[in-house]
N, CA, C and O of each residue as an XYZ file, in Angstrom:
696
protein
N      10.677     25.569      5.552
C      11.366     24.326      5.848
C      10.345     23.221      5.965
O       9.323     23.379      6.633
N      10.619     22.092      5.313
C       9.722     20.944      5.405
C       9.909     20.210      6.718
O      11.013     20.213      7.263
N       8.869     19.582      7.244
C       9.009     18.800      8.448
C      10.051     17.701      8.263
O      10.097     17.048      7.220
N      10.869     17.506      9.261
C      11.860     16.433      9.189
C      13.190     16.856      8.659
O      14.175     16.147      8.862
N      13.272     17.991      7.980
C      14.538     18.413      7.403
C      15.317     19.358      8.335
O      16.485     19.648      8.076
N      14.695     19.831      9.393
C      15.384     20.769     10.271
C      16.540     20.136     11.005
O      17.546     20.799     11.255
N      16.422     18.857     11.359
C      17.428     18.207     12.174
C      18.500     17.445     11.395
O      19.522     17.070     11.970
N      18.288     17.211     10.103
C      19.247     16.422      9.356
C      19.442     17.005      7.979
O      18.474     17.369      7.312
N      20.699     17.099      7.542
C      20.949     17.613      6.194
C      20.460     16.619      5.157
O      20.572     15.407      5.344
N      19.922     17.130      4.073
C      19.436     16.280      2.988
C      19.990     16.790      1.673
O      20.130     17.995      1.464
N      20.302     15.856      0.794
C      20.786     16.236     -0.525
C      19.648     16.918     -1.267
O      18.481     16.681     -0.956
N      19.967     17.761     -2.244
C      18.877     18.399     -3.035
C      17.986     17.373     -3.713
O      16.781     17.595     -3.833
N      18.553     16.245     -4.162
C      17.744     15.208     -4.821
C      16.746     14.627     -3.824
O      15.561     14.504     -4.136
N      17.217     14.266     -2.620
C      16.302     13.732     -1.606
C      15.252     14.744     -1.215
O      14.089     14.390     -1.019
N      15.646     16.003     -1.098
C      14.696     17.041     -0.719
C      13.603     17.170     -1.780
O      12.427     17.309     -1.443
N      13.989     17.123     -3.075
C      12.996     17.218     -4.153
C      12.062     16.010     -4.134
O      10.864     16.148     -4.379
N      12.609     14.826     -3.845
C      11.768     13.630     -3.744
C      10.723     13.764     -2.666
O       9.561     13.421     -2.883
N      11.114     14.258     -1.507
C      10.175     14.432     -0.420
C       9.140     15.513     -0.749
O       7.963     15.382     -0.414
N       9.594     16.574     -1.406
C       8.666     17.648     -1.815
C       7.649     17.130     -2.818
O       6.465     17.447     -2.706
N       8.083     16.334     -3.803
C       7.139     15.752     -4.770
C       6.137     14.829     -4.057
O       4.943     14.865     -4.352
N       6.618     14.020     -3.137
C       5.722     13.150     -2.356
C       4.723     13.988     -1.597
O       3.540     13.649     -1.566
N       5.167     15.091     -0.972
C       4.276     15.943     -0.167
C       3.178     16.560     -1.037
O       2.027     16.644     -0.609
N       3.518     16.985     -2.238
C       2.522     17.554     -3.163
C       1.520     16.489     -3.571
O       0.315     16.742     -3.557
N       1.991     15.305     -3.935
C       1.078     14.210     -4.312
C       0.191     13.815     -3.147
O      -0.994     13.536     -3.335
N       0.753     13.786     -1.941
C      -0.020     13.449     -0.741
C      -1.194     14.418     -0.584
O      -2.324     13.996     -0.338
N      -0.925     15.708     -0.726
C      -2.006     16.712     -0.591
C      -3.051     16.554     -1.670
O      -4.242     16.725     -1.411
N      -2.619     16.225     -2.891
C      -3.592     16.030     -3.991
C      -4.511     14.851     -3.680
O      -5.722     14.942     -3.881
N      -3.953     13.754     -3.194
C      -4.751     12.573     -2.856
C      -5.681     12.836     -1.675
O      -6.818     12.365     -1.672
N      -5.215     13.581     -0.673
C      -6.041     13.879      0.471
C      -7.238     14.766      0.073
O      -8.279     14.732      0.730
N      -7.091     15.540     -0.981
C      -8.172     16.424     -1.431
C      -9.140     15.723     -2.387
O     -10.193     16.276     -2.705
N      -8.806     14.525     -2.845
C      -9.620     13.809     -3.814
C     -10.738     13.056     -3.087
O     -10.465     12.152     -2.297
N     -12.002     13.429     -3.353
C     -13.135     12.782     -2.639
C     -13.319     11.308     -3.006
O     -13.980     10.571     -2.274
N     -12.738     10.865     -4.141
C     -12.916      9.477     -4.525
C     -11.910      8.534     -3.832
O     -12.031      7.314     -3.937
N     -10.923      9.106     -3.126
C      -9.965      8.264     -2.406
C     -10.609      7.747     -1.119
O     -10.983      8.527     -0.243
N     -10.732      6.431     -1.019
C     -11.408      5.799      0.118
C     -10.436      5.539      1.270
O     -10.785      5.690      2.441
N      -9.230      5.151      0.921
C      -8.223      4.857      1.952
C      -6.869      5.387      1.501
O      -6.439      5.144      0.373
N      -6.199      6.119      2.401
C      -4.879      6.665      2.110
C      -4.045      6.550      3.367
O      -4.414      7.062      4.424
N      -2.921      5.875      3.242
C      -2.015      5.666      4.360
C      -0.676      6.252      3.994
O      -0.046      5.787      3.044
N      -0.210      7.274      4.727
C       1.068      7.897      4.381
C       2.225      7.399      5.244
O       3.373      7.791      5.036
N       1.920      6.535      6.215
C       2.961      5.895      7.050
C       3.793      6.959      7.775
O       5.002      6.782      7.925
N       3.194      8.034      8.217
C       3.912      9.078      8.894
C       3.762      9.057     10.415
O       4.274      9.956     11.081
N       3.079      8.066     10.986
C       2.922      8.023     12.414
C       4.285      7.873     13.119
O       4.573      8.598     14.071
N       5.093      6.963     12.665
C       6.444      6.796     13.181
C       6.514      5.958     14.462
O       7.612      5.575     14.868
N       5.408      5.665     15.100
C       5.385      4.864     16.337
C       3.980      4.316     16.541
O       3.008      4.825     15.982
N       3.895      3.288     17.339
C       2.594      2.711     17.671
C       2.162      1.612     16.753
O       2.906      1.203     15.862
N       0.947      1.125     16.967
C       0.437     -0.012     16.202
C      -0.802      0.347     15.369
O      -1.465     -0.543     14.837
N      -1.116      1.629     15.254
C      -2.244      2.058     14.423
C      -1.712      2.787     13.197
O      -0.938      3.737     13.316
N      -2.127      2.341     12.030
C      -1.834      3.022     10.786
C      -3.084      3.785     10.391
O      -4.098      3.183     10.037
N      -3.015      5.099     10.451
C      -4.228      5.933     10.281
C      -4.589      6.124      8.809
O      -3.746      6.420      7.962
N      -5.865      5.944      8.552
C      -6.414      6.276      7.225
C      -6.582      7.775      7.170
O      -7.371      8.339      7.927
N      -5.850      8.431      6.283
C      -5.859      9.892      6.209
C      -6.913     10.416      5.215
O      -7.086     11.627      5.084
N      -7.615      9.512      4.518
C      -8.640      9.989      3.564
C      -9.838     10.534      4.352
O      -9.894     10.447      5.579
N     -10.781     11.093      3.610
C     -11.959     11.686      4.237
C     -12.877     10.655      4.892
O     -13.726     11.025      5.703
N     -12.726      9.355      4.556
C     -13.550      8.320      5.191
C     -13.123      8.084      6.619
O     -13.927      7.600      7.416
N     -11.877      8.407      6.983
C     -11.442      8.408      8.362
C     -11.142      7.094      9.032
O     -10.762      6.115      8.390
N     -11.320      7.091     10.338
C     -10.843      6.026     11.234
C     -11.486      4.670     10.991
O     -10.939      3.664     11.443
N     -12.601      4.591     10.312
C     -13.231      3.305     10.053
C     -12.294      2.356      9.303
O     -12.437      1.136      9.388
N     -11.325      2.933      8.560
C     -10.387      2.138      7.794
C      -8.965      2.230      8.336
O      -8.014      1.943      7.609
N      -8.800      2.624      9.601
C      -7.468      2.566     10.213
C      -6.999      1.126     10.230
O      -7.801      0.201     10.364
N      -5.702      0.943     10.095
C      -5.118     -0.391     10.109
C      -4.436     -0.673     11.439
O      -4.046      0.236     12.171
N      -4.307     -1.966     11.726
C      -3.577     -2.432     12.907
C      -2.276     -3.059     12.462
O      -2.275     -4.041     11.719
N      -1.180     -2.502     12.908
C       0.165     -2.990     12.529
C       0.502     -4.159     13.428
O       0.440     -4.055     14.653
N       0.866     -5.292     12.802
C       1.203     -6.492     13.566
C       2.606     -6.967     13.185
O       2.906     -7.193     12.012
N       3.444     -7.110     14.187
C       4.772     -7.707     14.038
C       5.637     -6.989     13.015
O       6.336     -7.636     12.235
N       5.602     -5.660     13.005
C       6.393     -4.838     12.121
C       6.985     -3.687     12.914
O       6.499     -3.394     14.007
N       8.004     -3.031     12.411
C       8.645     -1.951     13.160
C       8.742     -0.692     12.325
O       8.838     -0.751     11.099
N       8.715      0.454     12.999
C       8.834      1.754     12.344
C      10.295      2.051     12.100
O      11.158      1.661     12.886
N      10.575      2.753     10.992
C      11.944      3.195     10.724
C      11.918      4.393      9.791
O      10.861      4.808      9.315
N      13.105      4.944      9.537
C      13.263      6.054      8.598
C      12.882      5.574      7.210
O      13.250      4.464      6.826
N      12.157      6.376      6.450
C      11.723      6.018      5.114
C      12.744      6.417      4.065
O      13.927      6.599      4.354
N      12.264      6.546      2.857
C      13.095      6.798      1.699
C      13.819      8.140      1.759
O      14.958      8.253      1.304
N      13.170      9.149      2.314
C      13.726     10.483      2.378
C      13.767     10.949      3.843
O      12.971     10.480      4.657
N      14.676     11.854      4.184
C      14.633     12.448      5.533
C      13.255     13.098      5.739
O      12.785     13.860      4.894
N      12.639     12.794      6.839
C      11.305     13.297      7.133
C      10.215     12.306      6.776
O       9.082     12.465      7.229
N      10.512     11.297      5.985
C       9.508     10.287      5.603
C       9.690      9.057      6.464
O      10.801      8.546      6.604
N       8.598      8.581      7.041
C       8.622      7.386      7.874
C       8.261      6.166      7.040
O       7.773      6.298      5.918
N       8.500      4.983      7.585
C       8.196      3.730      6.880
C       7.986      2.621      7.883
O       8.337      2.759      9.054
N       7.416      1.525      7.430
C       7.286      0.331      8.258
C       8.163     -0.747      7.640
O       8.152     -0.944      6.425
N       8.914     -1.435      8.468
C       9.711     -2.596      8.008
C       8.924     -3.846      8.336
O       8.647     -4.129      9.501
N       8.565     -4.593      7.307
C       7.899     -5.881      7.451
C       8.957     -6.967      7.496
O       9.961     -6.871      6.790
N       8.763     -7.974      8.289
C       9.785     -8.996      8.446
C       9.741    -10.100      7.384
O      10.600    -10.981      7.376
N       8.740    -10.060      6.483
C       8.670    -11.021      5.402
C       8.061    -12.348      5.810
O       7.964    -13.265      4.994
N       7.653    -12.458      7.055
C       7.075    -13.728      7.534
C       5.724    -13.523      8.171
O       4.747    -14.146      7.754
N       5.641    -12.674      9.162
C       4.399    -12.535      9.890
C       3.896    -11.118     10.006
O       2.846    -10.886     10.604
N       4.627    -10.151      9.442
C       4.210     -8.737      9.529
C       3.053     -8.455      8.594
O       3.054     -8.862      7.433
N       2.065     -7.749      9.123
C       0.908     -7.308      8.303
C       0.387     -6.009      8.868
O       0.645     -5.653     10.018
N      -0.353     -5.311      8.031
C      -1.249     -4.241      8.506
C      -2.632     -4.743      8.156
O      -2.957     -4.910      6.980
N      -3.445     -4.984      9.164
C      -4.763     -5.518      8.939
C      -5.784     -4.373      8.998
O      -5.791     -3.571      9.931
N      -6.619     -4.324      8.003
C      -7.676     -3.325      7.931
C      -8.983     -4.102      7.997
O      -9.213     -5.019      7.208
N      -9.830     -3.731      8.935
C     -11.090     -4.459      9.157
C     -11.957     -4.454      7.905
O     -11.904     -3.518      7.107
N     -12.743     -5.491      7.740
C     -13.681     -5.575      6.639
C     -14.693     -4.419      6.756
O     -15.247     -4.159      7.824
N     -14.908     -3.750      5.641
C     -15.817     -2.600      5.644
C     -16.373     -2.464      4.227
O     -15.674     -2.742      3.253
N     -17.651     -2.029      4.112
C     -18.250     -1.900      2.781
C     -17.481     -0.930      1.886
O     -17.558     -1.044      0.663
N     -16.759     -0.003      2.449
C     -15.964      0.932      1.638
C     -14.859      0.203      0.868
O     -14.345      0.730     -0.118
N     -14.499     -0.978      1.301
C     -13.425     -1.725      0.652
C     -13.965     -2.721     -0.393
O     -13.243     -3.626     -0.813
N     -15.194     -2.560     -0.798
C     -15.816     -3.471     -1.783
C     -16.128     -2.713     -3.081
O     -17.235     -2.857     -3.601
N     -15.223     -1.931     -3.615
C     -15.560     -1.162     -4.811
C     -15.815     -2.019     -6.049
O     -16.484     -1.571     -6.981
N     -15.293     -3.239     -6.070
C     -15.526     -4.088     -7.236
C     -16.886     -4.786     -7.208
O     -17.377     -5.244     -8.239
N     -17.487     -4.862     -6.022
C     -18.725     -5.608     -5.861
C     -19.928     -4.675     -5.929
O     -20.254     -3.999     -4.953
N     -20.584     -4.641     -7.083
C     -21.725     -3.759     -7.277
C     -22.884     -4.116     -6.326
O     -23.681     -3.251     -5.964
N     -22.969     -5.384     -5.931
C     -24.017     -5.826     -5.017
C     -23.865     -5.198     -3.647
O     -24.839     -5.085     -2.903
N     -22.628     -4.781     -3.299
C     -22.388     -4.131     -2.015
C     -22.221     -2.624     -2.153
O     -21.681     -1.966     -1.264
N     -22.691     -2.080     -3.284
C     -22.644     -0.623     -3.473
C     -21.407     -0.113     -4.182
O     -21.240      1.097     -4.329
N     -20.548     -0.992     -4.619
C     -19.335     -0.579     -5.321
C     -19.624     -0.180     -6.754
O     -20.656     -0.553     -7.312
N     -18.733      0.561     -7.341
C     -18.898      1.018     -8.704
C     -18.259      0.093     -9.725
O     -18.371      0.337    -10.927
N     -17.597     -0.954     -9.280
C     -16.972     -1.897    -10.185
C     -15.575     -1.519    -10.590
O     -14.967     -2.209    -11.408
N     -15.037     -0.429    -10.037
C     -13.693      0.028    -10.405
C     -12.908      0.340     -9.150
O     -13.471      0.712     -8.121
N     -11.590      0.183     -9.253
C     -10.711      0.600     -8.147
C      -9.293      0.709     -8.660
O      -8.931      0.111     -9.673
N      -8.499      1.481     -7.946
C      -7.060      1.600     -8.211
C      -6.328      1.403     -6.888
O      -6.714      1.967     -5.864
N      -5.291      0.614     -6.917
C      -4.445      0.451     -5.748
C      -3.034      0.863     -6.122
O      -2.504      0.393     -7.128
N      -2.409      1.736     -5.330
C      -1.045      2.133     -5.551
C      -0.216      1.733     -4.334
O      -0.639      1.920     -3.193
N       0.967      1.184     -4.589
C       1.862      0.776     -3.529
C       3.274      1.181     -3.886
O       3.697      0.947     -5.018
N       4.018      1.775     -2.982
C       5.434      1.970     -3.156
C       6.108      1.144     -2.072
O       5.770      1.241     -0.892
N       7.067      0.331     -2.496
C       7.801     -0.462     -1.499
C       9.221     -0.708     -1.975
O       9.521     -0.604     -3.165
N      10.065     -1.027     -1.054
C      11.452     -1.387     -1.344
C      11.645     -2.816     -0.934
O      11.581     -3.137      0.253
N      11.883     -3.693     -1.905
C      12.053     -5.132     -1.620
C      13.473     -5.404     -1.163
O      14.424     -5.153     -1.904
N      13.626     -5.915      0.052
C      14.951     -6.296      0.570
C      15.314     -7.708      0.164
O      16.492     -8.064      0.151
N      14.319     -8.523     -0.167
C      14.530     -9.867     -0.689
C      13.462    -10.099     -1.782
O      12.427     -9.432     -1.804
N      13.730    -11.029     -2.658
C      12.737    -11.387     -3.679
C      12.283    -12.813     -3.464
O      13.103    -13.714     -3.286
N      11.007    -13.013     -3.479
C      10.416    -14.331     -3.271
C       8.916    -14.185     -3.297
O       8.404    -13.087     -3.516
N       8.204    -15.265     -3.079
C       6.760    -15.222     -3.060
C       6.255    -14.543     -1.789
O       6.698    -14.859     -0.686
N       5.333    -13.619     -1.958
C       4.758    -12.956     -0.794
C       3.672    -11.975     -1.165
O       3.766    -11.283     -2.178
N       2.639    -11.916     -0.339
C       1.559    -10.978     -0.567
C       1.945     -9.572     -0.191
O       2.675     -9.362      0.777
N       1.463     -8.608     -0.945
C       1.700     -7.194     -0.648
C       0.411     -6.545     -0.190
O       0.360     -5.946      0.884
N      -0.634     -6.660     -1.003
C      -1.962     -6.149     -0.658
C      -2.964     -7.200     -1.107
O      -2.899     -7.672     -2.242
N      -3.884     -7.570     -0.238
C      -4.951     -8.443     -0.681
C      -6.203     -8.259      0.165
O      -6.124     -7.868      1.329
N      -7.337     -8.537     -0.418
C      -8.600     -8.408      0.288
C      -8.827     -9.605      1.235
O      -9.533     -9.485      2.237
N      -8.237    -10.726      0.913
C      -8.375    -11.905      1.752
C      -7.037    -12.561      1.876
O      -6.246    -12.525      0.933
N      -6.754    -13.158      3.000
C      -5.465    -13.822      3.188
C      -5.471    -15.279      2.805
O      -4.536    -16.010      3.134
N      -6.511    -15.719      2.111
C      -6.608    -17.111      1.706
C      -5.668    -17.441      0.561
O      -5.327    -18.608      0.368
N      -5.237    -16.439     -0.208
C      -4.229    -16.653     -1.218
C      -4.679    -17.219     -2.546
O      -3.833    -17.636     -3.336
N      -5.971    -17.255     -2.831
C      -6.418    -17.731     -4.133
C      -7.422    -16.733     -4.721
O      -8.169    -16.082     -3.991
N      -7.424    -16.631     -6.024
C      -8.355    -15.741     -6.687
C      -9.801    -16.209     -6.545
O     -10.730    -15.414     -6.688
N      -9.989    -17.478     -6.267
C     -11.344    -18.026     -6.145
C     -12.096    -17.392     -4.971
O     -13.320    -17.266     -5.018
N     -11.380    -16.996     -3.928
C     -12.084    -16.442     -2.759
C     -11.588    -15.063     -2.341
O     -11.933    -14.583     -1.262
N     -10.801    -14.438     -3.165
C     -10.285    -13.084     -2.861
C     -10.545    -12.174     -4.054
O     -10.095    -12.481     -5.158
N     -11.252    -11.067     -3.870
C     -11.572    -10.248     -5.029
C     -10.373     -9.511     -5.652
O     -10.429     -9.170     -6.834
N      -9.303     -9.257     -4.906
C      -8.137     -8.609     -5.498
C      -6.902     -8.869     -4.648
O      -6.979     -9.113     -3.444
N      -5.766     -8.807     -5.323
C      -4.484     -8.989     -4.641
C      -3.330     -8.455     -5.496
O      -3.386     -8.482     -6.726
N      -2.310     -7.980     -4.835
C      -1.046     -7.640     -5.461
C      -0.017     -8.441     -4.669
O       0.000     -8.376     -3.440
N       0.834     -9.191     -5.352
C       1.844     -9.934     -4.663
C       3.091    -10.070     -5.499
O       3.070     -9.821     -6.705
N       4.189    -10.468     -4.861
C       5.440    -10.718     -5.528
C       5.538    -12.233     -5.723
O       5.454    -12.999     -4.763
N       5.716    -12.647     -6.963
C       5.839    -14.046     -7.279
C       7.248    -14.247     -7.811
O       7.542    -13.844     -8.936
N       8.116    -14.855     -7.036
C       9.532    -14.952     -7.424
C      10.111    -13.565     -7.508
O      10.268    -12.897     -6.487
N      10.434    -13.115     -8.707
C      11.038    -11.781     -8.837
C      10.180    -10.881     -9.732
O      10.700     -9.974    -10.381
N       8.871    -11.131     -9.768
C       7.964    -10.305    -10.562
C       6.796     -9.836     -9.700
O       6.380    -10.504     -8.753
N       6.293     -8.679    -10.060
C       5.101     -8.157     -9.404
C       3.868     -8.679    -10.170
O       3.791     -8.552    -11.392
N       2.922     -9.259     -9.445
C       1.754     -9.877    -10.042
C       0.497     -9.330     -9.363
O       0.505     -9.047     -8.165
N      -0.557     -9.186    -10.118
C      -1.834     -8.752     -9.554
C      -2.954     -9.578    -10.150
O      -2.852    -10.049    -11.282
N      -4.014     -9.752     -9.396
C      -5.214    -10.378     -9.984
C      -6.438     -9.724     -9.434
O      -6.461     -9.184     -8.328
N      -7.446     -9.793    -10.243
C      -8.779     -9.363     -9.857
C      -9.653    -10.599    -10.034
O      -9.845    -11.068    -11.156
N     -10.178    -11.121     -8.947
C     -11.034    -12.302     -8.983
C     -12.479    -11.896     -9.158
O     -12.822    -10.715     -9.203
N     -13.313    -12.913     -9.256
C     -14.776    -12.726     -9.363
C     -15.183    -11.818    -10.505
O     -16.080    -10.989    -10.346
N     -14.548    -11.956    -11.642
C     -14.928    -11.217    -12.845
C     -16.156    -11.885    -13.463
O     -16.478    -13.017    -13.102
N     -16.843    -11.217    -14.379
C     -18.013    -11.834    -15.025
C     -17.673    -13.180    -15.609
O     -16.614    -13.359    -16.211
N     -18.564    -14.116    -15.433
C     -18.339    -15.461    -15.941
C     -17.363    -16.289    -15.126
O     -16.935    -17.353    -15.573
N     -17.004    -15.824    -13.944
C     -16.099    -16.561    -13.077
C     -14.648    -16.496    -13.500
O     -13.816    -17.217    -12.950
N     -14.323    -15.650    -14.464
C     -12.921    -15.533    -14.935
C     -12.098    -14.752    -13.932
O     -12.624    -13.925    -13.188
N     -10.805    -15.021    -13.917
C      -9.885    -14.331    -13.079
C      -8.924    -13.554    -13.978
O      -8.277    -14.141    -14.845
N      -8.828    -12.255    -13.778
C      -7.909    -11.417    -14.550
C      -6.585    -11.351    -13.818
O      -6.534    -10.878    -12.683
N      -5.514    -11.813    -14.439
C      -4.171    -11.799    -13.831
C      -3.249    -10.992    -14.707
O      -3.233    -11.178    -15.924
N      -2.482    -10.101    -14.120
C      -1.466     -9.357    -14.834
C      -0.139     -9.547    -14.119
O      -0.091     -9.695    -12.898
N       0.936     -9.539    -14.896
C       2.273     -9.674    -14.309
C       3.185     -8.642    -14.962
O       3.086     -8.392    -16.163
N       4.051     -8.057    -14.190
C       5.057     -7.111    -14.649
C       6.074     -7.885    -15.450
O       6.517     -8.951    -15.022
N       6.454     -7.369    -16.608
C       7.466     -8.027    -17.436
C       8.884     -7.845    -16.874
O       9.781     -8.639    -17.158
N       9.066     -6.803    -16.083
C      10.404     -6.527    -15.577
C      10.722     -7.395    -14.371
O       9.886     -7.586    -13.488
N      11.933     -7.914    -14.349
C      12.396     -8.708    -13.224
C      12.872     -7.749    -12.148
O      13.609     -6.810    -12.448
N      12.476     -7.960    -10.923
C      12.904     -7.135     -9.818
C      14.088     -7.777     -9.140
O      14.146     -8.995     -8.973
N      15.027     -6.949     -8.752
C      16.158     -7.408     -7.972
C      16.022     -6.897     -6.541
O      15.322     -5.921     -6.268
N      16.706     -7.583     -5.646
C      16.738     -7.109     -4.252
C      17.142     -5.661     -4.216
O      17.988     -5.237     -5.004
N      16.556     -4.884     -3.315
C      16.774     -3.471     -3.118
C      16.227     -2.614     -4.213
O      16.572     -1.434     -4.274
N      15.365     -3.146     -5.116
C      14.674     -2.329     -6.110
C      13.421     -1.727     -5.478
O      12.720     -2.394     -4.717
N      13.154     -0.505     -5.788
C      11.926      0.108     -5.359
C      10.907      0.000     -6.474
O      11.226      0.229     -7.641
N       9.680     -0.352     -6.115
C       8.618     -0.405     -7.123
C       7.328     -0.012     -6.472
O       6.287      0.017     -7.130
């Protein structure tokens, strides 16, 4: 029996979703190249624990957000209010993979799963809260009804921007 399923009945589809997530979670936790991994399974409190091998140095502080049931029975989630909710992770050299001068390899991957309850402009993940590529090395944000990402500080001062072609609607998961 999977954790969280003992107390509540789950459809076979939801159970398979949670099982797939659990397998992927274990794969990521075993990957030595994963610097930060947050599974949002605490369910209470204001600390979001980094479950990767780098540990507590990259724990996040949850501000103005609340815990709730996630996508599947047994999965937890944080509800952000869309105005002031954030998870802040302290500046650390481990978060500078794009900056070779700070020991980074020049490469990184960021994965995010979220359920948008409204569509509008808003940051999802960024290295700096200043909101411009000129002073932030990377960001993922929702611009209107599209998912947008940029990588700043590219060679020659160029900014690489990508945007999803698909329009997102309220209550879409991406």
